[in-house]
C-alpha positions as CSV (number, residue, x, y, z in Angstrom):
1,M,32.2,37.0,-90.5
2,H,35.3,36.4,-92.6
3,I,36.9,33.0,-92.2
4,V,40.3,31.9,-93.4
5,A,40.8,28.2,-93.5
6,D,43.3,25.5,-94.7
7,E,41.9,24.2,-98.0
8,N,42.4,20.6,-96.8
9,I,39.9,20.9,-93.9
10,P,36.9,18.8,-94.9
11,L,33.2,19.9,-94.5
12,L,34.1,23.6,-94.1
13,D,30.9,24.7,-95.9
14,E,28.7,22.2,-94.0
15,F,29.9,23.3,-90.6
16,F,31.0,27.0,-91.1
17,A,29.0,28.5,-94.0
18,D,26.4,29.9,-91.6
19,F,29.1,31.9,-89.8
20,G,30.1,33.9,-93.0
21,S,32.4,33.8,-96.0
22,I,35.1,31.2,-96.2
23,H,38.5,31.9,-97.9
24,R,40.4,28.7,-98.5
25,L,44.2,28.7,-98.8
26,P,47.0,26.1,-98.8
27,G,48.0,25.7,-95.1
28,R,51.7,26.4,-95.7
29,A,50.9,29.6,-97.6
30,I,48.7,31.4,-95.1
31,T,50.2,34.8,-94.4
32,A,49.6,37.8,-92.1
33,K,48.1,39.7,-95.0
34,D,45.6,36.8,-95.6
35,V,44.3,36.9,-92.0
36,R,44.4,40.7,-91.4
37,D,40.6,41.0,-91.8
38,A,39.6,37.5,-90.7
39,D,37.5,36.8,-87.7
40,L,38.1,33.1,-87.6
41,L,41.3,31.2,-88.5
42,L,41.0,27.4,-89.1
43,V,44.2,25.5,-89.6
44,R,46.0,22.1,-89.6
45,S,49.5,21.3,-88.3
46,V,51.3,22.9,-91.3
47,T,50.4,26.5,-90.4
48,R,52.5,28.2,-87.7
49,V,50.1,30.5,-85.7
50,D,52.0,33.1,-83.8
51,R,52.5,36.8,-83.3
52,A,54.0,37.2,-86.7
53,L,50.9,35.8,-88.3
54,L,48.2,37.4,-86.1
55,Q,49.4,40.7,-84.7
56,G,47.3,43.5,-86.0
57,S,44.5,41.2,-87.3
58,Q,41.0,41.0,-86.0
59,V,41.1,37.2,-85.5
60,R,39.2,36.2,-82.3
61,F,39.1,32.4,-82.6
62,V,41.8,30.0,-83.9
63,G,40.9,26.4,-84.4
64,T,43.3,23.6,-85.4
65,C,41.8,20.4,-86.6
66,T,44.6,18.4,-85.1
67,I,45.5,16.7,-81.8
68,G,48.8,18.5,-81.5
69,T,49.3,22.2,-80.7
70,D,53.1,22.6,-81.2
71,H,52.4,24.8,-84.2
72,L,50.3,27.3,-82.1
73,D,52.0,29.9,-79.9
74,L,49.7,29.5,-77.0
75,D,51.4,32.1,-74.9
76,Y,50.8,34.7,-77.6
77,L,47.1,33.7,-78.1
78,A,46.6,34.1,-74.3
79,E,48.3,37.5,-74.3
80,A,46.2,38.6,-77.3
81,G,43.0,37.3,-75.8
82,I,42.3,35.1,-78.8
83,A,40.2,32.0,-78.1
84,W,41.5,28.8,-79.5
85,S,40.9,25.1,-79.6
86,S,42.5,21.9,-80.9
87,A,40.7,18.7,-81.6
88,P,42.1,16.2,-78.9
89,G,41.6,12.6,-79.9
90,C,40.0,13.3,-83.2
91,N,42.3,11.1,-85.2
92,A,43.5,8.8,-82.4
93,R,41.7,5.7,-83.7
94,G,43.3,6.3,-87.2
95,V,46.8,6.4,-85.7
96,V,46.1,3.2,-83.7
97,D,45.0,1.5,-86.9
98,Y,48.2,2.6,-88.6
99,V,50.4,1.3,-85.8
100,L,48.6,-2.0,-85.7
101,G,48.8,-2.4,-89.4
102,S,52.5,-1.6,-89.3
103,V,53.1,-4.2,-86.6
104,L,51.2,-6.9,-88.6
105,T,53.2,-6.0,-91.7
106,L,56.6,-6.3,-90.0
107,A,55.5,-9.5,-88.3
108,E,54.6,-11.0,-91.6
109,R,57.8,-10.0,-93.3
110,E,60.0,-11.4,-90.5
111,G,57.9,-14.4,-89.8
112,V,57.3,-13.7,-86.1
113,D,54.3,-13.9,-83.9
114,P,53.3,-10.3,-82.9
115,A,51.7,-11.7,-79.7
116,A,55.1,-12.9,-78.6
117,R,56.7,-9.4,-78.6
118,V,56.9,-6.9,-75.7
119,Y,55.4,-3.5,-76.6
120,G,56.5,-0.1,-75.3
121,V,54.2,2.9,-75.7
122,V,55.9,6.2,-75.2
123,G,53.4,9.0,-74.5
124,V,50.0,7.8,-73.2
125,G,47.6,10.5,-74.2
126,Q,44.7,10.2,-76.5
127,V,46.6,8.0,-79.1
128,G,49.0,6.2,-76.8
129,G,46.2,5.5,-74.3
130,R,44.0,3.9,-76.9
131,L,46.9,1.9,-78.3
132,Y,47.8,0.7,-74.8
133,D,44.2,-0.4,-74.2
134,L,44.0,-2.3,-77.5
135,L,47.3,-4.1,-77.0
136,R,46.3,-5.2,-73.5
137,G,42.9,-6.3,-74.8
138,L,44.7,-8.5,-77.3
139,G,46.5,-10.1,-74.4
140,W,49.9,-8.7,-75.5
141,Q,52.6,-7.5,-73.1
142,V,52.8,-3.7,-72.9
143,R,55.0,-1.2,-71.0
144,V,54.0,2.5,-70.9
145,C,56.2,5.6,-70.4
146,D,54.8,9.0,-69.8
147,P,56.7,11.1,-67.2
148,P,54.1,13.9,-66.8
149,R,51.3,11.4,-66.2
150,Q,53.5,9.4,-63.9
151,A,54.3,12.4,-61.8
152,A,50.6,13.4,-61.6
153,E,49.0,10.0,-61.2
154,G,51.6,7.4,-60.2
155,G,50.6,4.0,-61.5
156,N,52.3,1.4,-63.6
157,F,54.5,3.6,-65.7
158,V,58.2,2.8,-66.4
159,D,61.0,5.1,-67.5
160,L,62.3,5.3,-71.0
161,E,65.4,3.3,-70.2
162,H,63.2,0.4,-69.2
163,I,61.3,0.7,-72.5
164,V,64.5,0.6,-74.5
165,A,65.9,-2.3,-72.5
166,E,62.8,-4.5,-72.4
167,C,60.7,-3.8,-75.4
168,D,60.8,-5.4,-78.9
169,V,58.3,-2.9,-80.3
170,I,58.4,0.8,-79.4
171,S,55.7,3.2,-80.6
172,L,56.1,6.9,-80.1
173,H,53.1,9.2,-79.3
174,T,54.5,12.2,-77.5
175,P,53.9,15.9,-78.3
176,L,56.9,17.8,-79.5
177,D,58.5,20.2,-77.0
178,A,61.9,20.9,-75.5
179,T,61.8,17.7,-73.5
180,T,60.9,15.4,-76.4
181,R,62.9,16.9,-79.2
182,H,65.4,14.2,-80.2
183,L,64.1,12.0,-77.4
184,F,65.5,9.2,-79.4
185,D,69.0,10.6,-80.1
186,A,72.1,8.7,-81.3
187,T,72.8,7.2,-77.9
188,R,69.3,6.0,-77.3
189,L,68.9,4.6,-80.8
190,A,72.2,2.7,-80.5
191,A,70.8,1.1,-77.2
192,L,67.8,-0.5,-78.9
193,R,67.5,-4.2,-78.4
194,P,68.5,-6.4,-81.3
195,G,65.5,-6.8,-83.6
196,T,63.5,-3.9,-82.2
197,W,60.8,-2.3,-84.3
198,L,60.6,1.5,-83.8
199,I,57.5,3.3,-84.9
200,N,57.2,7.1,-85.0
201,A,53.7,8.5,-85.7
202,S,54.0,11.5,-83.4
203,R,56.3,14.3,-84.6
204,G,59.4,14.0,-86.8
205,A,61.9,15.6,-84.5
206,V,61.1,13.2,-81.6
207,V,63.6,11.0,-83.4
208,D,67.0,12.4,-84.5
209,N,66.6,11.6,-88.2
210,A,70.3,12.1,-89.0
211,A,71.4,9.8,-86.2
212,L,68.9,7.2,-87.3
213,R,70.0,7.4,-90.9
214,A,73.6,6.9,-89.8
215,L,72.7,4.0,-87.6
216,L,70.5,1.8,-89.8
217,P,73.2,0.6,-92.3
218,R,75.0,-0.8,-89.3
219,R,71.9,-2.1,-87.5
220,T,70.1,-4.1,-90.2
221,D,68.3,-6.0,-87.4
222,L,66.1,-3.0,-86.6
223,G,62.7,-2.4,-88.3
224,V,61.7,1.2,-88.6
225,V,58.4,2.7,-89.5
226,L,58.3,6.5,-90.0
227,D,55.2,8.5,-90.7
228,V,56.7,11.8,-89.6
229,W,59.9,13.5,-90.6
230,E,62.2,16.3,-89.5
231,G,61.9,19.3,-91.9
232,E,58.5,18.3,-93.4
233,P,57.4,18.5,-96.2
234,Q,61.0,17.7,-97.0
235,A,61.6,14.0,-96.1
236,D,65.0,12.3,-96.0
237,V,65.1,10.1,-99.1
238,E,68.1,8.1,-97.9
239,L,66.4,7.5,-94.5
240,A,63.1,6.5,-96.2
241,A,65.0,3.9,-98.2
242,L,66.2,2.3,-95.0
243,C,62.8,2.1,-93.3
244,Q,60.5,-0.9,-93.5
245,L,57.5,1.4,-93.9
246,A,57.7,5.1,-94.8
247,T,54.6,7.4,-95.2
248,P,53.9,11.1,-95.6
249,H,52.4,12.1,-92.2
250,I,49.1,10.3,-92.8
251,A,48.8,7.9,-89.8
252,G,45.8,9.7,-88.5
253,Y,44.3,10.5,-91.9
254,S,41.2,8.4,-91.6
255,L,38.1,10.1,-93.1
256,D,36.4,9.7,-89.7
257,G,39.3,11.4,-87.9
258,K,39.4,14.3,-90.3
259,L,35.7,14.9,-90.1
260,R,35.7,14.5,-86.4
261,G,38.4,17.2,-86.2
262,T,36.3,19.7,-88.1
263,A,33.3,18.8,-85.9
264,Q,35.2,19.4,-82.7
265,I,36.5,22.8,-83.9
266,Y,33.0,23.8,-84.9
267,Q,31.7,22.8,-81.5
268,A,34.5,24.8,-79.8
269,C,33.8,27.8,-82.1
270,C,30.2,27.8,-81.2
271,R,31.1,27.8,-77.5
272,A,33.5,30.7,-78.0
273,L,31.0,32.7,-79.9
274,G,28.1,31.8,-77.6
275,V,25.9,30.3,-80.4
276,A,24.0,27.1,-80.5
277,E,25.3,24.1,-82.6
278,R,23.1,23.5,-85.7
279,V,25.2,20.9,-87.4
280,H,26.0,17.4,-86.2
281,L,28.7,15.0,-87.5
282,D,26.4,11.9,-87.4
283,D,24.3,13.5,-90.1
284,L,27.3,14.0,-92.4
285,L,29.3,10.8,-92.2
286,P,29.0,8.6,-95.3
287,P,28.4,4.8,-94.9
288,P,31.7,2.8,-94.9
289,W,32.5,0.8,-98.0
290,L,32.9,-2.3,-95.8
291,S,30.4,-2.4,-93.0
292,E,30.2,-6.1,-92.1
293,V,32.3,-9.2,-92.3
294,T,31.3,-12.8,-91.4
295,L,33.8,-15.2,-89.8
296,D,33.3,-18.9,-89.0
297,A,33.9,-19.8,-85.4
298,D,36.7,-22.1,-86.5
299,A,38.7,-19.2,-88.0
300,E,42.3,-19.1,-86.7
301,T,42.5,-16.0,-84.4
302,A,45.8,-14.6,-85.7
303,W,44.6,-14.9,-89.3
304,A,41.3,-13.2,-88.4
305,L,43.1,-10.4,-86.7
306,T,45.2,-9.6,-89.7
307,T,42.3,-10.1,-92.2
308,L,40.0,-7.7,-90.3
309,C,42.7,-5.0,-89.9
310,R,43.8,-5.1,-93.5
311,A,40.2,-5.2,-94.7
312,V,39.8,-1.7,-93.3
313,Y,43.4,-0.3,-93.6
314,D,46.7,-1.6,-94.9
315,P,49.6,0.9,-94.6
316,R,51.5,-0.8,-97.4
317,R,49.6,1.1,-100.0
318,D,50.6,4.4,-98.4
319,D,54.2,3.2,-98.2
320,A,54.2,2.4,-101.9
321,D,52.6,5.7,-102.9
322,F,55.2,7.6,-100.8
323,R,58.2,5.8,-102.2
324,R,57.0,6.5,-105.7
325,S,56.9,10.2,-104.8
326,L,60.6,10.4,-103.7
327,V,61.9,11.4,-107.1
328,G,63.0,14.6,-108.7
329,D,64.6,17.6,-107.0
330,A,63.8,18.9,-103.5
331,D,61.0,21.2,-104.7
332,A,59.3,18.3,-106.6
333,R,59.5,16.1,-103.5
334,R,58.1,18.7,-101.2
335,A,55.2,19.3,-103.6
336,A,54.6,15.6,-103.8
337,F,54.5,15.2,-100.0
338,D,51.8,17.8,-99.7
339,R,49.9,16.4,-102.8
340,L,49.7,12.9,-101.2
341,R,48.2,14.4,-98.1
342,K,45.8,16.7,-100.0
343,H,44.5,13.9,-102.2
344,Y,44.6,11.1,-99.7
345,P,42.2,8.3,-100.6
346,M,39.1,7.6,-98.4
347,R,40.0,5.4,-95.4
348,R,37.7,4.4,-92.6
349,E,38.4,3.1,-89.0
350,I,38.3,-0.4,-87.6
351,D,35.8,0.5,-84.9
352,G,33.2,1.1,-87.7
353,L,33.4,-2.6,-88.7
354,H,30.7,-5.2,-87.7
355,V,32.0,-8.8,-87.5
356,R,29.4,-11.6,-87.5
357,I,30.7,-14.8,-86.1
358,R,29.0,-18.1,-87.0
359,G,29.1,-20.4,-84.1
360,D,30.5,-20.4,-80.6
361,A,34.0,-18.8,-80.4
362,P,34.5,-16.8,-77.2
363,Q,38.2,-16.1,-77.8
364,L,37.5,-14.8,-81.3
365,V,34.8,-12.6,-80.0
366,E,37.1,-11.3,-77.3
367,R,39.8,-10.4,-79.9
368,V,37.3,-8.7,-82.3
369,R,36.1,-6.6,-79.4
370,A,39.7,-5.8,-78.4
371,L,40.3,-4.4,-81.9
372,G,37.4,-2.1,-81.4
373,A,35.1,-3.7,-84.0
374,T,31.6,-4.8,-83.1
375,A,31.1,-8.5,-82.7
376,L,27.6,-9.7,-83.7
């Protein structure tokens, strides 16, 4: 078989070499000519997979090592009889770590207790659902908004107007489609409560970037965290300067999440081709740099929470790297955006951390487990 793959997908040889030859390309540069003779196409979110790319090719399986599928023309794939798979949930934990790290950073800068805020999670799928569970496990107040799930399941969902009116922290985790494009438009942004923190780690166009840029000089009370941008890899330099944290679409870029995405696509490809799996992710994951931390039972819970999270991942480094890249002309900035993603440093996930607690501290144990770490 002939395989065309985004060069940024990890463990391609380990998982796919047995299927055939692998031709690696930059994801944004994959063309119809490149895939004409391919049997398998493996991509990430930067490659638009549609009729224009695939018509006339011999591709019979498309795998995207991402949660989202808005870059895939699913109607065309069905029409053409091309099997496909995404990797639902592969990087969900990484995004949750990003959101939690961002919340702790803003809380530190403003001198507020994050436990005293009311959280709104918009979109309660793989990522939003995990974030909701974590926040509730910490004992923090959370509201959730997900109209499709509410219609299908009922339950304790609220509408978006309640989120805007009641929540001090709003974290967006929706897919991008006609109903969510500019979900936070000029009107909804202007209605945010004083002091709201708005975090977007879903898709750039869920927030109207131009409207947000126009609003923030007048609403200096707002704290904005953006990991995703309209027009990527071109990020709005002026808007980035107005954000508390700005990063180049790396919220889910944990090593575990990226490797998990490749593994899930490999499993789906095996099912589509009717072959047995021969490679397993557990055999390929390297040991974490930090595997165990010891805390005394007298450790203050809020301090322990921040220390554990930052020991594994601190978004301030990504913010600093991104801001240094926002120089030069538009071409230079676009190249820098992709370069930061391609050469992203190794980062692990909090649920791989073991925490040994010396003494009897049931509340501390509860908080450690709510984070997803293992309390020993």
